[in-house]
N, C-alpha and C positions, 0 to 999 in steps of 0.2 A: 198289136198282136197280133197274130197272122191269121186268116179268116180260113176256118177249114170247113169244108162242105162234105158231108159223112154219109153215104148211102151204104144198105148191107153189100152191095159189092163193090163199090168203087170210095174216093174219097179223090178230094181235092183240093191242096193246100195251097193258097195263093197270100205272098208276103213282097209286099212291094213291088220288084219287076221278075219274081221268078213265079213258076206258076209249076207244082208238083201232083202229077192224078199218077195215082194209084190203082190199077184196074184189075181186079182176081178174075172175071171172065176170061180176059186176055193174059193174063200172067205176068203181064207188063208195065212198066213205071215209065211216064213221059215227064221229063224237064225241059221247061222252058223258057228262058232267061233274056231279058235284054237288054244290052249296055247301049245307055247315053239313049239314042234314038232307033239305034239298030235293034231287031231281034233277033237272036243267034239261031239256028238251024238247031229242032228240037232235036233232045236226045232221049232215045229208048231202051232201055236193058230191060232184062229178067224179074220179076222181084226176088228170085230164088239168088239172085245177086248181091243183095240188100245183107251185109250181115253186121250191121248195128245201127242205130239211130242215137244219137247222144245231144248232152248238152258240151260244148269247147268254152270254156270262157277263160278270158284274156284279161289284161288290164293296158288300157290306152299310155304309150311312154310317154305324151307331153302333158295329159290332164290328169291321170291317175286314176279314170274313170274304169269301171267293171265291165267289162261288154261280153254280151251272152249269144253264142251264136248254138241256132242247132244245125246238125251235121248228120248228113247221111254215109255213113262206110261202106264201100263194095267191095265183096270179095276178092277183087284188083288191086286193092291197095288206096285206090283212088276216094277220094275225101269230097263230096258238095259242100258246100255252106248253102242252107235253105232258108233261114230268117237270122236277125238281127233284134233280140227282144230283151224286153228286162228278163231277170232269172228266174222267176214263177212262169210267167207268159212263155219263155224256151221249155221250162219243163216240162210245162203243159200240154205245151205242142208235140213235143217227143214223144209224151205219153199215149197222144192220141195215136201216132203214127206208130210206136210200138203197137200197143193194143189193138191196132187194124191189121198189121201184119202177122201178129201172134207170134211178139216175143216177149 
């Protein structure tokens, strides 16, 4: 399960090599990801650019196992995968993020 630290004006989600910070005071979201050993440049965007947060489910072609991701949709059409979790955990992560943003 993803680690979520929540304060009244700030939420930090940590899952594997991904850290997402939602800050109501600055009105911004900051996404930090690590690929292998390298940190990617942090990406910032306004909270108002988030138009949905949802669970996306797929089936692995080789094993047939269900894979569940919590994803963030931006108004630009970009989709950012935040976590890969069990179905119930992904749903709980999405519920907390949506609640914080007020969706």
